[in-house]
N, C-alpha and C positions, 0 to 999 in steps of 0.2 A: 451576437448573442442576444436571444430574445427573452431569456429569463434572468433578471439581475440577481435572483436568489439561488441560482443553480449551485454555486459553490457551497453555500451554507446548507442547502438541502442534501448535497452529497456528504458533507461532513456529518450531518445529523444521521444520515443513513449508515455511514461507517460506524459511528459511535453507538448506534442503536442495534447493531448486529449482536446476536446472542453471544457469540464467541468473544466479542470485545467487552460486553457487559459482565460476562461471567468468568472469563479466563484472563483476558488482557485488560483488566480493570485499570483505569487511569491513563489509557492511551490518549494521546493528543494528536490532532491532525489539522493541517492548514492546506487548503486547496486554492490554487490560482490557475490562471489560464495555461494549460499544458504542463503544470507542475503540481506536485504534492509533497508535503513534508510531514513525517510521522515521528513522534517522540514517545519513548516508552522507558519506564524504569524497570530494568531486569532484576528479578529476585530469584533466589534458589528454587522456587517452585517450578521453574522452567529449565532446570538442569537435567542433563543426562547422568548416567552412573559415574562418570569421571568428574562430576562437579563443575561443568561449564554449560553455557547456554546450548540447548538442543538445536540441531540443524533445522528442525521444523520452524523454529522461531525466526531464524535467519530468513528462511523461505517466505514465511508469512509477511514479514515486514517489507522485504524487497518486492514481493508480488503486489502487496497492497499499495505501496508508494507508486510503483509504475502504473498499476491499474487505475488509480484515481487521477493520475496525471492524464491518462487517456480519457477517462470518464468526464473530466472537466470540459472536454471538447465535444462530447456527445450529449445532446439535450433531450433526446426522445426515448432512447431505449437503454436497457441494462447492457453493459459491455461484458464480454466473456474473455477469459484468458485462454488462448489457443495453445500456447507453449511458453515455458519459462525455464531459463537456465541460470544457475548461480555459480559463482566462483568464490569459495570460502577462503579467506585470507588468514584469519587468526581466531583463536578461541576468545571467549569473553565470559566473565563470571557475573559481575554485579554492577549496577549503576545505570546511568542514562545513556540510551543509544538514540541516534537520529538516523532517519532514512529519508533520502530525497530521491524522488522520481521525476523523470522528465521525458516528454515525448521526443523521440529521435526522428521519426518519419511517419508520414501519413500516406498510405497507398490507396488504390482503388477499393480493396476489400479488407485491408487490415492496417493496424497501427503497430509501430514498434516503439517501445519505451525502455529506458534504462533506469537503474536505481543503484544507489550507493548507501551502504549501511556503515555508520561511523560511531566512534565513541564520542563522548562529550568534548574531548580535546582534539578531535579530528582524525584519529587513527582509523584507517579503513579496515573494517571487519569482513566485508563481503561486497560483491558487486553482482548485479543481475541484469538480465535482458529478456524482455518478453514480447510475444506477438499477441495482439488482441484483436477481436472482431466484434462487430455489432451483434447483439443478441436479438431475440424476438419479444422479450418482456418489456412492455412499456414502463418507463420510469414512474409515471403517475399512478401505476397500480401497486407500487412498492410502498407500503404504509409508512416506513421510516423516511422515505424521500418526500412525501407530501407536505 
């Protein structure tokens, strides 16, 4: 690794994204080599009509954790999600959730990463698996990364 500040820059980039500053306020992220952990306090503003966390929130947290696990290994360009699948296990209403992403494999042209979304006491809410590729946008052109 040539940039000792890469993980911190990625964390700043994630937290600086408009969606996290305006919708997912209070999200926390920790990135290490090949792994990322996100924590978020779910409140009713993210519920669907049946008063549980909307599926889009599951997807976002699972994709973000897997994505930043991969991004931790890519120092020069923005990573792109090529595809992502989720397996929803149970509904959730309110409280702290944790999502941990981990790089599963590195190929010639793509990365595969997995993620698990859990409650504070460790109950699995959902699992995800994504395929990620290197993009063309240089990281040093992304204002929040600099």
